PDB file of N, CA, C and O in Angstrom:
ATOM      1  N   MET A   1      54.345 124.853 140.075  1.00  0.00           N
ATOM      2  CA  MET A   1      55.601 125.722 139.785  1.00  0.00           C
ATOM      3  C   MET A   1      56.592 124.978 138.935  1.00  0.00           C
ATOM      4  O   MET A   1      57.140 125.569 138.004  1.00  0.00           O
ATOM      5  N   PHE A   2      56.852 123.738 139.191  1.00  0.00           N
ATOM      6  CA  PHE A   2      57.760 122.912 138.393  1.00  0.00           C
ATOM      7  C   PHE A   2      56.903 121.927 137.495  1.00  0.00           C
ATOM      8  O   PHE A   2      57.273 120.770 137.295  1.00  0.00           O
ATOM      9  N   ASP A   3      55.900 122.379 137.039  1.00  0.00           N
ATOM     10  CA  ASP A   3      55.310 121.548 136.072  1.00  0.00           C
ATOM     11  C   ASP A   3      55.911 121.371 134.715  1.00  0.00           C
ATOM     12  O   ASP A   3      55.479 120.470 133.994  1.00  0.00           O
ATOM     13  N   PHE A   4      56.782 122.083 134.346  1.00  0.00           N
ATOM     14  CA  PHE A   4      57.526 122.019 133.114  1.00  0.00           C
ATOM     15  C   PHE A   4      58.439 120.790 133.056  1.00  0.00           C
ATOM     16  O   PHE A   4      58.726 120.214 132.007  1.00  0.00           O
ATOM     17  N   ILE A   5      58.914 120.406 134.395  1.00  0.00           N
ATOM     18  CA  ILE A   5      59.781 119.267 134.669  1.00  0.00           C
ATOM     19  C   ILE A   5      59.203 117.968 133.991  1.00  0.00           C
ATOM     20  O   ILE A   5      59.864 117.209 133.281  1.00  0.00           O
ATOM     21  N   TRP A   6      57.957 117.831 134.294  1.00  0.00           N
ATOM     22  CA  TRP A   6      57.067 116.605 133.794  1.00  0.00           C
ATOM     23  C   TRP A   6      57.169 116.531 132.155  1.00  0.00           C
ATOM     24  O   TRP A   6      57.259 115.487 131.509  1.00  0.00           O
ATOM     25  N   ALA A   7      57.139 117.656 131.705  1.00  0.00           N
ATOM     26  CA  ALA A   7      57.172 117.627 130.093  1.00  0.00           C
ATOM     27  C   ALA A   7      58.762 117.473 129.862  1.00  0.00           C
ATOM     28  O   ALA A   7      59.062 116.741 128.918  1.00  0.00           O
ATOM     29  N   ALA A   8      59.596 117.930 130.429  1.00  0.00           N
ATOM     30  CA  ALA A   8      61.009 117.903 129.998  1.00  0.00           C
ATOM     31  C   ALA A   8      61.648 116.404 130.091  1.00  0.00           C
ATOM     32  O   ALA A   8      62.456 115.967 129.273  1.00  0.00           O
ATOM     33  N   ILE A   9      61.188 115.737 131.143  1.00  0.00           N
ATOM     34  CA  ILE A   9      61.625 114.386 131.418  1.00  0.00           C
ATOM     35  C   ILE A   9      61.586 113.487 130.189  1.00  0.00           C
ATOM     36  O   ILE A   9      62.572 112.842 129.834  1.00  0.00           O
ATOM     37  N   PRO A  10      60.316 113.462 129.495  1.00  0.00           N
ATOM     38  CA  PRO A  10      60.255 112.554 128.241  1.00  0.00           C
ATOM     39  C   PRO A  10      60.985 113.096 127.259  1.00  0.00           C
ATOM     40  O   PRO A  10      61.552 112.280 126.533  1.00  0.00           O
ATOM     41  N   LEU A  11      61.157 114.368 126.992  1.00  0.00           N
ATOM     42  CA  LEU A  11      62.135 114.878 125.896  1.00  0.00           C
ATOM     43  C   LEU A  11      63.634 114.903 126.210  1.00  0.00           C
ATOM     44  O   LEU A  11      64.448 115.226 125.344  1.00  0.00           O
ATOM     45  N   ALA A  12      64.007 114.547 127.496  1.00  0.00           N
ATOM     46  CA  ALA A  12      65.562 114.499 127.750  1.00  0.00           C
ATOM     47  C   ALA A  12      66.283 113.567 126.766  1.00  0.00           C
ATOM     48  O   ALA A  12      67.309 113.905 126.176  1.00  0.00           O
ATOM     49  N   PRO A  13      65.634 112.266 126.612  1.00  0.00           N
ATOM     50  CA  PRO A  13      66.354 111.331 125.751  1.00  0.00           C
ATOM     51  C   PRO A  13      66.764 111.837 124.427  1.00  0.00           C
ATOM     52  O   PRO A  13      67.872 111.629 123.931  1.00  0.00           O
ATOM     53  N   PHE A  14      65.648 112.628 123.790  1.00  0.00           N
ATOM     54  CA  PHE A  14      65.998 113.182 122.434  1.00  0.00           C
ATOM     55  C   PHE A  14      66.926 114.120 122.524  1.00  0.00           C
ATOM     56  O   PHE A  14      67.773 114.214 121.635  1.00  0.00           O
ATOM     57  N   ALA A  15      66.923 115.004 123.655  1.00  0.00           N
ATOM     58  CA  ALA A  15      67.895 116.105 123.500  1.00  0.00           C
ATOM     59  C   ALA A  15      69.249 115.526 123.699  1.00  0.00           C
ATOM     60  O   ALA A  15      70.177 116.051 123.084  1.00  0.00           O
ATOM     61  N   ILE A  16      69.513 114.401 124.566  1.00  0.00           N
ATOM     62  CA  ILE A  16      70.718 113.760 124.623  1.00  0.00           C
ATOM     63  C   ILE A  16      71.147 113.164 123.533  1.00  0.00           C
ATOM     64  O   ILE A  16      72.327 113.331 123.224  1.00  0.00           O
ATOM     65  N   GLY A  17      70.353 112.396 122.765  1.00  0.00           N
ATOM     66  CA  GLY A  17      70.666 111.743 121.462  1.00  0.00           C
ATOM     67  C   GLY A  17      71.062 112.828 120.338  1.00  0.00           C
ATOM     68  O   GLY A  17      71.961 112.603 119.526  1.00  0.00           O
ATOM     69  N   GLY A  18      70.298 114.057 120.358  1.00  0.00           N
ATOM     70  CA  GLY A  18      70.857 115.118 119.509  1.00  0.00           C
ATOM     71  C   GLY A  18      72.076 115.521 119.771  1.00  0.00           C
ATOM     72  O   GLY A  18      72.895 115.706 118.870  1.00  0.00           O
ATOM     73  N   LEU A  19      72.348 115.710 121.059  1.00  0.00           N
ATOM     74  CA  LEU A  19      73.675 116.099 121.488  1.00  0.00           C
ATOM     75  C   LEU A  19      74.697 114.928 121.110  1.00  0.00           C
ATOM     76  O   LEU A  19      75.738 115.276 120.553  1.00  0.00           O
ATOM     77  N   ALA A  20      74.542 113.912 121.302  1.00  0.00           N
ATOM     78  CA  ALA A  20      75.578 112.861 120.855  1.00  0.00           C
ATOM     79  C   ALA A  20      75.820 112.888 119.341  1.00  0.00           C
ATOM     80  O   ALA A  20      76.947 112.805 118.852  1.00  0.00           O
ATOM     81  N   ILE A  21      74.736 113.005 118.660  1.00  0.00           N
ATOM     82  CA  ILE A  21      74.882 113.074 117.211  1.00  0.00           C
ATOM     83  C   ILE A  21      75.823 114.244 116.798  1.00  0.00           C
ATOM     84  O   ILE A  21      76.781 114.114 116.035  1.00  0.00           O
ATOM     85  N   TRP A  22      75.443 115.374 117.379  1.00  0.00           N
ATOM     86  CA  TRP A  22      76.116 116.675 116.976  1.00  0.00           C
ATOM     87  C   TRP A  22      77.550 116.624 117.413  1.00  0.00           C
ATOM     88  O   TRP A  22      78.359 117.170 116.663  1.00  0.00           O
ATOM     89  N   THR A  23      78.013 116.033 118.551  1.00  0.00           N
ATOM     90  CA  THR A  23      79.406 115.961 119.116  1.00  0.00           C
ATOM     91  C   THR A  23      80.035 114.918 118.097  1.00  0.00           C
ATOM     92  O   THR A  23      81.170 115.153 117.683  1.00  0.00           O
ATOM     93  N   HIS A  24      79.396 113.829 117.686  1.00  0.00           N
ATOM     94  CA  HIS A  24      80.008 112.942 116.669  1.00  0.00           C
ATOM     95  C   HIS A  24      80.387 113.619 115.452  1.00  0.00           C
ATOM     96  O   HIS A  24      81.476 113.411 114.916  1.00  0.00           O
ATOM     97  N   HIS A  25      79.452 114.491 114.957  1.00  0.00           N
ATOM     98  CA  HIS A  25      79.605 114.943 113.763  1.00  0.00           C
ATOM     99  C   HIS A  25      80.726 116.175 113.858  1.00  0.00           C
ATOM    100  O   HIS A  25      81.383 116.453 112.855  1.00  0.00           O
ATOM    101  N   LYS A  26      80.901 116.841 115.007  1.00  0.00           N
ATOM    102  CA  LYS A  26      81.994 117.765 115.289  1.00  0.00           C
ATOM    103  C   LYS A  26      83.378 117.283 115.231  1.00  0.00           C
ATOM    104  O   LYS A  26      84.346 117.863 114.740  1.00  0.00           O
ATOM    105  N   ARG A  27      83.322 115.908 115.917  1.00  0.00           N
ATOM    106  CA  ARG A  27      84.488 115.199 116.006  1.00  0.00           C
ATOM    107  C   ARG A  27      85.019 114.787 114.576  1.00  0.00           C
ATOM    108  O   ARG A  27      86.169 115.015 114.201  1.00  0.00           O
ATOM    109  N   LYS A  28      84.162 114.226 113.908  1.00  0.00           N
ATOM    110  CA  LYS A  28      84.617 113.714 112.563  1.00  0.00           C
ATOM    111  C   LYS A  28      85.094 114.956 111.696  1.00  0.00           C
ATOM    112  O   LYS A  28      86.067 114.865 110.947  1.00  0.00           O
ATOM    113  N   THR A  29      84.278 116.243 111.852  1.00  0.00           N
ATOM    114  CA  THR A  29      84.712 117.137 111.108  1.00  0.00           C
ATOM    115  C   THR A  29      86.157 117.773 111.338  1.00  0.00           C
ATOM    116  O   THR A  29      86.913 118.150 110.443  1.00  0.00           O
ATOM    117  N   LEU A  30      86.393 117.820 112.704  1.00  0.00           N
ATOM    118  CA  LEU A  30      87.765 118.004 113.127  1.00  0.00           C
ATOM    119  C   LEU A  30      88.707 117.232 112.873  1.00  0.00           C
ATOM    120  O   LEU A  30      89.828 117.738 112.850  1.00  0.00           O
ATOM    121  N   GLU A  31      88.570 115.756 112.598  1.00  0.00           N
ATOM    122  CA  GLU A  31      89.537 114.802 112.293  1.00  0.00           C
ATOM    123  C   GLU A  31      89.697 115.007 110.760  1.00  0.00           C
ATOM    124  O   GLU A  31      90.827 114.857 110.297  1.00  0.00           O
ATOM    125  N   LEU A  32      88.694 115.329 109.945  1.00  0.00           N
ATOM    126  CA  LEU A  32      88.901 115.606 108.500  1.00  0.00           C
ATOM    127  C   LEU A  32      89.722 116.749 108.050  1.00  0.00           C
ATOM    128  O   LEU A  32      90.402 116.846 107.028  1.00  0.00           O
ATOM    129  N   GLU A  33      89.475 117.848 109.294  1.00  0.00           N
ATOM    130  CA  GLU A  33      90.187 118.977 108.968  1.00  0.00           C
ATOM    131  C   GLU A  33      91.870 118.728 109.330  1.00  0.00           C
ATOM    132  O   GLU A  33      92.747 119.259 108.648  1.00  0.00           O
ATOM    133  N   VAL A  34      92.107 118.022 110.265  1.00  0.00           N
ATOM    134  CA  VAL A  34      93.475 117.649 110.721  1.00  0.00           C
ATOM    135  C   VAL A  34      94.020 116.910 109.534  1.00  0.00           C
ATOM    136  O   VAL A  34      95.132 117.293 109.174  1.00  0.00           O
ATOM    137  N   GLU A  35      93.465 115.915 108.837  1.00  0.00           N
ATOM    138  CA  GLU A  35      93.943 115.221 107.683  1.00  0.00           C
ATOM    139  C   GLU A  35      94.231 116.042 106.495  1.00  0.00           C
ATOM    140  O   GLU A  35      95.213 115.866 105.775  1.00  0.00           O
ATOM    141  N   LEU A  36      93.142 117.140 106.285  1.00  0.00           N
ATOM    142  CA  LEU A  36      93.629 118.050 105.180  1.00  0.00           C
ATOM    143  C   LEU A  36      94.647 118.921 105.456  1.00  0.00           C
ATOM    144  O   LEU A  36      95.290 119.412 104.527  1.00  0.00           O
ATOM    145  N   THR A  37      94.924 119.221 106.763  1.00  0.00           N
ATOM    146  CA  THR A  37      96.063 120.181 107.129  1.00  0.00           C
ATOM    147  C   THR A  37      97.357 119.426 107.060  1.00  0.00           C
ATOM    148  O   THR A  37      98.383 120.005 106.704  1.00  0.00           O
ATOM    149  N   LYS A  38      97.349 118.159 107.387  1.00  0.00           N
ATOM    150  CA  LYS A  38      98.597 117.184 107.144  1.00  0.00           C
ATOM    151  C   LYS A  38      98.985 117.142 105.681  1.00  0.00           C
ATOM    152  O   LYS A  38     100.137 117.233 105.257  1.00  0.00           O
ATOM    153  N   ALA A  39      97.822 116.983 104.919  1.00  0.00           N
ATOM    154  CA  ALA A  39      98.172 116.783 103.364  1.00  0.00           C
ATOM    155  C   ALA A  39      98.566 118.014 102.889  1.00  0.00           C
ATOM    156  O   ALA A  39      99.579 118.027 102.189  1.00  0.00           O
ATOM    157  N   ARG A  40      98.002 119.045 103.108  1.00  0.00           N
ATOM    158  CA  ARG A  40      98.800 120.439 102.763  1.00  0.00           C
ATOM    159  C   ARG A  40     100.171 120.695 103.313  1.00  0.00           C
ATOM    160  O   ARG A  40     100.982 121.326 102.636  1.00  0.00           O
ATOM    161  N   ALA A  41     100.479 120.234 104.521  1.00  0.00           N
ATOM    162  CA  ALA A  41     101.745 120.328 104.992  1.00  0.00           C
ATOM    163  C   ALA A  41     102.666 119.662 104.295  1.00  0.00           C
ATOM    164  O   ALA A  41     103.763 120.191 104.112  1.00  0.00           O
ATOM    165  N   MET A  42     102.379 118.374 103.779  1.00  0.00           N
ATOM    166  CA  MET A  42     103.256 117.526 103.055  1.00  0.00           C
ATOM    167  C   MET A  42     103.453 117.792 101.544  1.00  0.00           C
ATOM    168  O   MET A  42     104.251 117.189 100.827  1.00  0.00           O
ATOM    169  N   GLU A  43     102.529 118.877 101.123  1.00  0.00           N
ATOM    170  CA  GLU A  43     102.934 119.388  99.643  1.00  0.00           C
ATOM    171  C   GLU A  43     103.723 120.570  99.955  1.00  0.00           C
ATOM    172  O   GLU A  43     104.421 120.956  99.017  1.00  0.00           O
ATOM    173  N   ARG A  44     103.800 121.331 101.168  1.00  0.00           N
ATOM    174  CA  ARG A  44     104.648 122.447 101.204  1.00  0.00           C
ATOM    175  C   ARG A  44     106.172 122.300 101.035  1.00  0.00           C
ATOM    176  O   ARG A  44     106.826 123.232 100.566  1.00  0.00           O
ATOM    177  N   PRO A  45     106.719 121.197 101.392  1.00  0.00           N
ATOM    178  CA  PRO A  45     108.222 121.081 101.204  1.00  0.00           C
ATOM    179  C   PRO A  45     108.610 121.028  99.787  1.00  0.00           C
ATOM    180  O   PRO A  45     109.656 121.550  99.398  1.00  0.00           O
ATOM    181  N   GLN A  46     107.744 120.373  98.953  1.00  0.00           N
ATOM    182  CA  GLN A  46     107.820 120.227  97.517  1.00  0.00           C
ATOM    183  C   GLN A  46     108.064 121.552  96.828  1.00  0.00           C
ATOM    184  O   GLN A  46     108.968 121.830  96.039  1.00  0.00           O
ATOM    185  N   VAL A  47     107.052 122.337  97.293  1.00  0.00           N
ATOM    186  CA  VAL A  47     106.935 123.790  96.685  1.00  0.00           C
ATOM    187  C   VAL A  47     108.110 124.609  97.116  1.00  0.00           C
ATOM    188  O   VAL A  47     108.701 125.387  96.368  1.00  0.00           O
ATOM    189  N   SER A  48     108.432 124.371  98.450  1.00  0.00           N
ATOM    190  CA  SER A  48     109.453 125.212  99.044  1.00  0.00           C
ATOM    191  C   SER A  48     110.819 124.698  98.480  1.00  0.00           C
ATOM    192  O   SER A  48     111.738 125.518  98.473  1.00  0.00           O
ATOM    193  N   ASP A  49     111.031 123.598  98.065  1.00  0.00           N
ATOM    194  CA  ASP A  49     112.178 123.058  97.485  1.00  0.00           C
ATOM    195  C   ASP A  49     112.431 123.533  96.192  1.00  0.00           C
ATOM    196  O   ASP A  49     113.568 123.855  95.846  1.00  0.00           O
ATOM    197  N   LYS A  50     111.315 123.612  95.341  1.00  0.00           N
ATOM    198  CA  LYS A  50     111.535 124.165  93.960  1.00  0.00           C
ATOM    199  C   LYS A  50     111.679 125.665  94.096  1.00  0.00           C
ATOM    200  O   LYS A  50     112.434 126.182  93.272  1.00  0.00           O
ATOM    201  N   LEU A  51     111.137 126.414  94.924  1.00  0.00           N
ATOM    202  CA  LEU A  51     111.227 127.787  94.948  1.00  0.00           C
ATOM    203  C   LEU A  51     112.881 128.022  95.482  1.00  0.00           C
ATOM    204  O   LEU A  51     113.579 128.873  94.931  1.00  0.00           O
ATOM    205  N   GLU A  52     113.344 127.268  96.480  1.00  0.00           N
ATOM    206  CA  GLU A  52     114.694 127.303  96.922  1.00  0.00           C
ATOM    207  C   GLU A  52     115.749 127.144  95.629  1.00  0.00           C
ATOM    208  O   GLU A  52     116.713 127.877  95.408  1.00  0.00           O
ATOM    209  N   GLN A  53     115.368 126.140  94.937  1.00  0.00           N
ATOM    210  CA  GLN A  53     116.215 125.746  93.719  1.00  0.00           C
ATOM    211  C   GLN A  53     116.357 126.967  92.719  1.00  0.00           C
ATOM    212  O   GLN A  53     117.430 127.325  92.232  1.00  0.00           O
ATOM    213  N   ARG A  54     115.156 127.543  92.487  1.00  0.00           N
ATOM    214  CA  ARG A  54     115.007 128.565  91.430  1.00  0.00           C
ATOM    215  C   ARG A  54     115.736 129.877  92.150  1.00  0.00           C
ATOM    216  O   ARG A  54     116.356 130.579  91.351  1.00  0.00           O
ATOM    217  N   VAL A  55     115.755 130.272  93.403  1.00  0.00           N
ATOM    218  CA  VAL A  55     116.336 131.241  93.919  1.00  0.00           C
ATOM    219  C   VAL A  55     117.811 131.062  93.910  1.00  0.00           C
ATOM    220  O   VAL A  55     118.546 132.012  93.640  1.00  0.00           O
ATOM    221  N   ARG A  56     118.305 129.798  94.213  1.00  0.00           N
ATOM    222  CA  ARG A  56     119.771 129.479  94.053  1.00  0.00           C
ATOM    223  C   ARG A  56     120.255 129.594  92.718  1.00  0.00           C
ATOM    224  O   ARG A  56     121.415 129.953  92.519  1.00  0.00           O
ATOM    225  N   THR A  57     119.329 129.271  91.607  1.00  0.00           N
ATOM    226  CA  THR A  57     119.964 129.321  90.246  1.00  0.00           C
ATOM    227  C   THR A  57     119.951 130.814  89.872  1.00  0.00           C
ATOM    228  O   THR A  57     120.862 131.205  89.143  1.00  0.00           O
ATOM    229  N   LEU A  58     118.985 131.726  90.305  1.00  0.00           N
ATOM    230  CA  LEU A  58     119.045 133.114  90.007  1.00  0.00           C
ATOM    231  C   LEU A  58     120.215 133.758  90.812  1.00  0.00           C
ATOM    232  O   LEU A  58     120.927 134.626  90.306  1.00  0.00           O
ATOM    233  N   GLU A  59     120.384 133.312  92.057  1.00  0.00           N
ATOM    234  CA  GLU A  59     121.653 133.777  92.621  1.00  0.00           C
ATOM    235  C   GLU A  59     122.953 133.665  91.908  1.00  0.00           C
ATOM    236  O   GLU A  59     123.819 134.526  91.753  1.00  0.00           O
ATOM    237  N   ARG A  60     122.907 132.297  91.464  1.00  0.00           N
ATOM    238  CA  ARG A  60     124.211 131.973  90.679  1.00  0.00           C
ATOM    239  C   ARG A  60     124.317 132.727  89.529  1.00  0.00           C
ATOM    240  O   ARG A  60     125.433 133.200  89.314  1.00  0.00           O
ATOM    241  N   ILE A  61     123.308 132.996  88.619  1.00  0.00           N
ATOM    242  CA  ILE A  61     123.256 133.608  87.491  1.00  0.00           C
ATOM    243  C   ILE A  61     123.712 135.287  87.815  1.00  0.00           C
ATOM    244  O   ILE A  61     124.391 135.955  87.036  1.00  0.00           O
ATOM    245  N   ILE A  62     123.263 135.698  88.914  1.00  0.00           N
ATOM    246  CA  ILE A  62     123.509 137.209  89.141  1.00  0.00           C
ATOM    247  C   ILE A  62     124.893 137.300  89.482  1.00  0.00           C
ATOM    248  O   ILE A  62     125.652 138.055  88.874  1.00  0.00           O
ATOM    249  N   THR A  63     125.307 136.470  90.552  1.00  0.00           N
ATOM    250  CA  THR A  63     126.839 136.595  91.064  1.00  0.00           C
ATOM    251  C   THR A  63     127.706 135.806  90.137  1.00  0.00           C
ATOM    252  O   THR A  63     128.854 135.551  90.498  1.00  0.00           O
ATOM    253  N   ASP A  64     127.300 135.427  89.062  1.00  0.00           N
ATOM    254  CA  ASP A  64     128.354 134.752  88.137  1.00  0.00           C
ATOM    255  C   ASP A  64     129.545 135.680  87.484  1.00  0.00           C
ATOM    256  O   ASP A  64     130.650 135.283  87.116  1.00  0.00           O
ATOM    257  N   GLY A  65     129.094 136.846  87.442  1.00  0.00           N
ATOM    258  CA  GLY A  65     129.838 137.914  86.826  1.00  0.00           C
ATOM    259  C   GLY A  65     129.915 137.981  85.391  1.00  0.00           C
ATOM    260  O   GLY A  65     130.829 138.672  84.940  1.00  0.00           O
ATOM    261  N   ARG A  66     129.201 137.447  84.639  1.00  0.00           N
ATOM    262  CA  ARG A  66     129.005 137.477  83.235  1.00  0.00           C
ATOM    263  C   ARG A  66     128.234 138.851  82.766  1.00  0.00           C
ATOM    264  O   ARG A  66     127.632 139.548  83.582  1.00  0.00           O
ATOM    265  N   GLY A  67     128.304 139.130  81.534  1.00  0.00           N
ATOM    266  CA  GLY A  67     127.510 140.069  81.095  1.00  0.00           C
ATOM    267  C   GLY A  67     126.102 140.260  81.102  1.00  0.00           C
ATOM    268  O   GLY A  67     125.467 139.262  81.444  1.00  0.00           O
ATOM    269  N   ARG A  68     125.457 141.252  80.823  1.00  0.00           N
ATOM    270  CA  ARG A  68     124.067 141.475  80.778  1.00  0.00           C
ATOM    271  C   ARG A  68     123.421 140.619  79.708  1.00  0.00           C
ATOM    272  O   ARG A  68     122.373 140.002  79.895  1.00  0.00           O
ATOM    273  N   ASP A  69     123.998 140.618  78.753  1.00  0.00           N
ATOM    274  CA  ASP A  69     123.543 139.866  77.543  1.00  0.00           C
ATOM    275  C   ASP A  69     123.379 138.311  77.817  1.00  0.00           C
ATOM    276  O   ASP A  69     122.411 137.608  77.528  1.00  0.00           O
ATOM    277  N   ASP A  70     124.550 137.948  78.441  1.00  0.00           N
ATOM    278  CA  ASP A  70     124.380 136.526  78.716  1.00  0.00           C
ATOM    279  C   ASP A  70     123.438 136.211  79.843  1.00  0.00           C
ATOM    280  O   ASP A  70     122.851 135.131  79.910  1.00  0.00           O
ATOM    281  N   LEU A  71     123.300 137.201  80.751  1.00  0.00           N
ATOM    282  CA  LEU A  71     122.353 136.870  81.714  1.00  0.00           C
ATOM    283  C   LEU A  71     120.826 136.755  81.155  1.00  0.00           C
ATOM    284  O   LEU A  71     120.016 135.984  81.669  1.00  0.00           O
ATOM    285  N   ALA A  72     120.505 137.618  80.026  1.00  0.00           N
ATOM    286  CA  ALA A  72     119.147 137.519  79.450  1.00  0.00           C
ATOM    287  C   ALA A  72     119.025 135.999  78.802  1.00  0.00           C
ATOM    288  O   ALA A  72     118.012 135.303  78.870  1.00  0.00           O
ATOM    289  N   GLN A  73     120.214 135.646  78.188  1.00  0.00           N
ATOM    290  CA  GLN A  73     120.120 134.317  77.471  1.00  0.00           C
ATOM    291  C   GLN A  73     119.982 133.129  78.497  1.00  0.00           C
ATOM    292  O   GLN A  73     119.353 132.114  78.200  1.00  0.00           O
ATOM    293  N   GLN A  74     120.594 133.297  79.711  1.00  0.00           N
ATOM    294  CA  GLN A  74     120.353 132.259  80.579  1.00  0.00           C
ATOM    295  C   GLN A  74     119.022 132.130  81.166  1.00  0.00           C
ATOM    296  O   GLN A  74     118.526 131.052  81.494  1.00  0.00           O
ATOM    297  N   ILE A  75     118.461 133.274  81.284  1.00  0.00           N
ATOM    298  CA  ILE A  75     117.180 133.346  81.859  1.00  0.00           C
ATOM    299  C   ILE A  75     116.076 132.671  80.741  1.00  0.00           C
ATOM    300  O   ILE A  75     115.226 131.854  81.095  1.00  0.00           O
ATOM    301  N   GLU A  76     116.216 133.109  79.452  1.00  0.00           N
ATOM    302  CA  GLU A  76     115.613 132.309  78.404  1.00  0.00           C
ATOM    303  C   GLU A  76     115.796 130.824  78.359  1.00  0.00           C
ATOM    304  O   GLU A  76     114.868 130.030  78.199  1.00  0.00           O
ATOM    305  N   ASP A  77     117.159 130.477  78.524  1.00  0.00           N
ATOM    306  CA  ASP A  77     117.338 128.964  78.564  1.00  0.00           C
ATOM    307  C   ASP A  77     116.583 128.468  79.832  1.00  0.00           C
ATOM    308  O   ASP A  77     116.000 127.391  79.708  1.00  0.00           O
ATOM    309  N   LEU A  78     116.518 129.047  80.934  1.00  0.00           N
ATOM    310  CA  LEU A  78     115.801 128.434  81.981  1.00  0.00           C
ATOM    311  C   LEU A  78     114.407 128.253  81.825  1.00  0.00           C
ATOM    312  O   LEU A  78     113.849 127.244  82.256  1.00  0.00           O
ATOM    313  N   ARG A  79     113.646 129.401  81.083  1.00  0.00           N
ATOM    314  CA  ARG A  79     112.334 129.290  80.730  1.00  0.00           C
ATOM    315  C   ARG A  79     112.112 128.138  79.735  1.00  0.00           C
ATOM    316  O   ARG A  79     111.106 127.434  79.827  1.00  0.00           O
ATOM    317  N   GLU A  80     112.935 127.962  78.894  1.00  0.00           N
ATOM    318  CA  GLU A  80     112.701 126.894  77.795  1.00  0.00           C
ATOM    319  C   GLU A  80     113.016 125.525  78.485  1.00  0.00           C
ATOM    320  O   GLU A  80     112.339 124.564  78.120  1.00  0.00           O
ATOM    321  N   LYS A  81     113.911 125.347  79.384  1.00  0.00           N
ATOM    322  CA  LYS A  81     113.941 124.129  80.135  1.00  0.00           C
ATOM    323  C   LYS A  81     112.714 123.791  80.994  1.00  0.00           C
ATOM    324  O   LYS A  81     112.281 122.640  81.047  1.00  0.00           O
ATOM    325  N   GLN A  82     112.165 124.807  81.661  1.00  0.00           N
ATOM    326  CA  GLN A  82     111.036 124.807  82.452  1.00  0.00           C
ATOM    327  C   GLN A  82     109.898 124.251  81.632  1.00  0.00           C
ATOM    328  O   GLN A  82     109.251 123.297  82.064  1.00  0.00           O
ATOM    329  N   LEU A  83     109.641 124.776  80.531  1.00  0.00           N
ATOM    330  CA  LEU A  83     108.506 124.546  79.674  1.00  0.00           C
ATOM    331  C   LEU A  83     108.627 122.975  79.097  1.00  0.00           C
ATOM    332  O   LEU A  83     107.608 122.319  78.882  1.00  0.00           O
ATOM    333  N   SER A  84     109.743 122.524  78.905  1.00  0.00           N
ATOM    334  CA  SER A  84     109.883 121.128  78.195  1.00  0.00           C
ATOM    335  C   SER A  84     110.008 120.019  79.285  1.00  0.00           C
ATOM    336  O   SER A  84     110.129 118.840  78.954  1.00  0.00           O
TER     337      SER A  84
END
């Protein structure tokens, strides 16, 4: 009835070894994923700061009270400044 046990006993070390290799691989994959997430999180503040600066500049231009022609010129000046 339990004849398969005699066949499973010699195979157990191979199964345990495979499980150890698989868990090591999974752990390493998760560590690399955490490092990648940290690196991406460090990049976000720079992008966020740039966007915040641009929004502040646009708000200043809009609320400045100058004419529309001057507004277009200011936007063009910002584009030229950004390209250089």
